[in-house]
N, C-alpha and C positions, 0 to 999 in steps of 0.2 A: 567811612573809617580814618581816624587818626593816623598820621604817618608813623608816629611812635608805636601804636598798635600793631600796624602793618610790619614794621621791623620788627617788633616781638615775635609775630607769628611766621614771618619769614624764617627768623632765627630759630624758632622751634622746629620748623619743619625740617630745616637743613640738618639740625641736631638729631631728628628723627630717622633721617636719611642715612647719616652718618653712622648712627647706632646699629643700624641694619647690616653694615658690612661686617664680613667675617675678620677674625684678626690678620688672615692672610690677605684678604682685599684692603684693609686698611694699611697694611705695611707698603702693600704696593702702591697706593693713592699716597701715602707719604713720601715714598721714595721718589715718585714721579714728579710732585709738585716741587720736591727739593731740587731735581735735576732741572725742571723748566725754570726755576728761580735761578739757578747758577747760569742757564742760558741767558736769561734776562741780564745778569750782571756780567755777561761776556765771559764766564770762566770756564771755559771749553776743555781747559786741560783736566779740570776736576771731573768734568761730564765724562771726557773720554776714558778716565781712570775707573770710573764707576760702572762702565760696561761690562759684559760678559766676553771672555777671550777663551781661545780653544785652551783647556787645563794644561795640554802637552808643550806648549810654548815655551821656550828658554825664555830667560829674562830679556835677553836681546831682541829676541822675536816679539816678546810682548810690548816693549817699549818702543819698537818701529811701528808695530801695528796702531799703538795707542797714538803715537806722534800723526800718522796718517788719518787716523779718525779725527783727532784735534784738528788739524788741518781743513780738512772736510767740513767740519762743524763751523769753522771760523769762515770758510768761504760762504756756506750758507746764511751764516749771521750778517755777513757783509752784503750779500745779494739781496736777502729780503729786509734787513736793516734792523737795527736795535729793537729788541721788543721792549715795548713801553706796559703793556698790559697782558695778563693771561688770566684765564678762568677755565677749571675742570668743565667739560661738557658730560652731561647725563646721558647723552645719546652718542653711539659711535658714528659721525657722519661720513657719508662716501665722499672720499677726496681723491684728488690727483697728488701725488707726493713723491718724495725723494727721500729714502731712508738711508743712514750711515749706521754701520755696525763693525764689529771686530769679527776677524777670522775670514777664512775663504769660502767661496760657495762649493766647495769640495768638503770642508768640514761641516757646514750646515747640512749638505746632503748626507752626511755620513750619521748624523743625529736621526734619520728616520723621521717618524711622525712625532713632532713636538708638539706640545701645547704651549699656547702664546696667549698674552692677554694685552690689549692696547687700552691705554688711558690718554684720550684726545683732550687738547685744550685750544681754547679758541684764543688766539693772541692778535695782538695790534704791532704790527712792524713799521718800522720808519719807512721804508721803501715801498714796500707792496700792499700796506694797510692791513686789512682783515687777512688772516690765515688761520692755518691749525699746526701745531705742534703734537704729535702723537709719541707717546714713550712706550714702546713695547718691551714687555717681559716674556721672559722663557722660563719654563720650569726645567729645572736641572736637578741634579742629585743633591747641591747646596739648598734647594729650594726655588722660589722664584727670583729671577735675575734681570735688572735692566738688560736688554740686549740692543735694542736698535732706538735710535733717534729718528723722526720723519719731519720735514717741513714741506708743507703743501699748502693746498686751496681746496674750499669746499667745491665740489664737481659741478654744483649749481651755478657758481660763480662764470659768467659768460667768457672771461678771458683766461680761465684756469688751464684749459689744454695748453693755448700758445705760451702762457706764463711759464708753466713748470719745463714744458719742452723745451723753451729758450735757458731756463737754468740750467736744466739737465745736460745741454749742450755745452754750455760754459762750465759746468764742474767736470765733465769729461775732459775738455780741453785742459783745464786747470791742472786735472790729474795727470794727465799725457805729458805736460810740460815738466811737472815734478819729476816723473820718471825719467825723462830724457835728460834731466840736469843731474842725476845721480851716477 
């Protein structure tokens, strides 16, 4: 089969897969792609501003939480390395990852049984190589909102547990240093 015909068939198959998405799913997919593209461009302030935060936050509380989320995303981008490539995955792989979101654990617990939807991306990062970025949405009274960004590794990667453990330790130290400096 010629490569041109193969590309045409692949494009047709991709179009059919995309056409089968509901409008809600298409909106989430578009939003997730935009957020990962912003991460690729290291525009973490925009990513942080796009996530869900408790609606009862004052403007100052939200600004502080967004700044903390941005710093955490900056740290993960620095530790994983710049994203040079990303591709949405059709299956949700088993991963070991670290997620960054706004709000407190108490706020999340207060929501009860929430509906979430993950959109995972295979990414290539400058320092860690192949990894996974996951955009998690939560259903709120405003519809589906981006809630959490996770960086991680496929669970099948031999060094995944050691790598994510080291990054988690470094992130905790980074966050603790920041709290002590306030």
